[in-house]
C-alpha positions in Angstrom: 35.0 18.3 46.5 32.5 21.2 46.4 32.9 21.1 42.6 31.9 17.4 42.4 29.0 17.9 44.7 27.9 20.7 42.5 28.3 18.7 39.3 26.3 16.0 40.8 23.4 18.4 41.9 23.3 19.9 38.3 23.2 16.6 36.8 20.5 15.5 39.1 18.5 18.4 38.5 18.9 18.0 34.8 17.8 14.5 34.9 14.7 15.3 36.9 13.8 18.2 34.6 10.3 17.9 33.1 11.5 19.2 29.9 11.7 16.8 26.9 15.2 16.3 25.6 15.9 16.8 21.9 16.3 12.8 21.6 12.8 12.5 23.0 11.4 15.1 20.7 13.0 13.7 17.6 11.8 10.2 18.7 8.3 11.5 18.9 8.6 13.1 15.6 9.8 9.9 14.0 7.0 7.8 15.5 4.5 10.3 14.2 6.1 10.0 10.6 5.7 6.3 10.9 2.1 6.4 11.9 1.5 8.8 8.9 3.3 6.4 6.6 1.5 3.3 8.0 -1.8 5.2 7.2 -0.6 5.9 3.8 0.3 2.3 3.2 -3.1 1.0 4.4 -4.9 3.6 2.2 -2.7 2.4 -0.8 -3.4 -1.2 0.0 -7.0 -0.4 0.1 -6.8 1.2 -3.3 -4.8 -1.5 -4.8 -7.4 -4.2 -3.7 -10.0 -2.1 -5.5 -8.0 -1.7 -8.5 -7.5 -5.4 -8.5 -11.1 -6.2 -8.2 -11.7 -3.9 -11.3 -8.9 -5.8 -13.3 -10.3 -9.1 -12.4 -14.0 -7.9 -13.4 -12.5 -6.6 -16.9 -10.6 -9.8 -17.4 -13.7 -11.7 -16.9 -15.7 -9.4 -19.3 -12.9 -9.9 -21.8 -13.0 -13.8 -21.4 -16.8 -13.7 -21.9 -16.4 -11.5 -25.0 -13.8 -13.9 -26.5 -15.8 -16.9 -25.8 -18.8 -15.2 -27.6 -16.8 -14.2 -30.4 -15.3 -17.8 -31.0 -18.9 -19.1 -30.9 -20.1 -16.8 -33.3 -17.0 -17.5 -35.6 -17.5 -21.4 -35.6 -20.9 -21.2 -37.7 -19.2 -18.9 -40.1 -16.1 -21.3 -40.4 -18.5 -24.2 -41.2 -20.3 -22.4 -43.8 -17.1 -21.3 -45.6 -15.9 -24.9 -45.4 -19.3 -26.1 -46.9 -19.0 -23.5 -49.7 -15.4 -24.6 -50.3 -16.4 -28.3 -50.6 -19.1 -27.3 -53.4 
């Protein structure tokens, strides 16, 4: 009986202890790592958006250059056709 009471007291004191258990410390570490990873993901998403905007701008420039090139080629082709007809 005395052993049972002592065991209950020890368990009670351990439960009331203000010290963090290893599981609580591990959980805190995991939560910190999750927060860091979320910040890194957000940063990468911002970088990705900026890169996508640059790609879109370059694609627009390329399309404009292609259109300009085609417009400049059409008169040359017409002149070639006229020369071939003569």
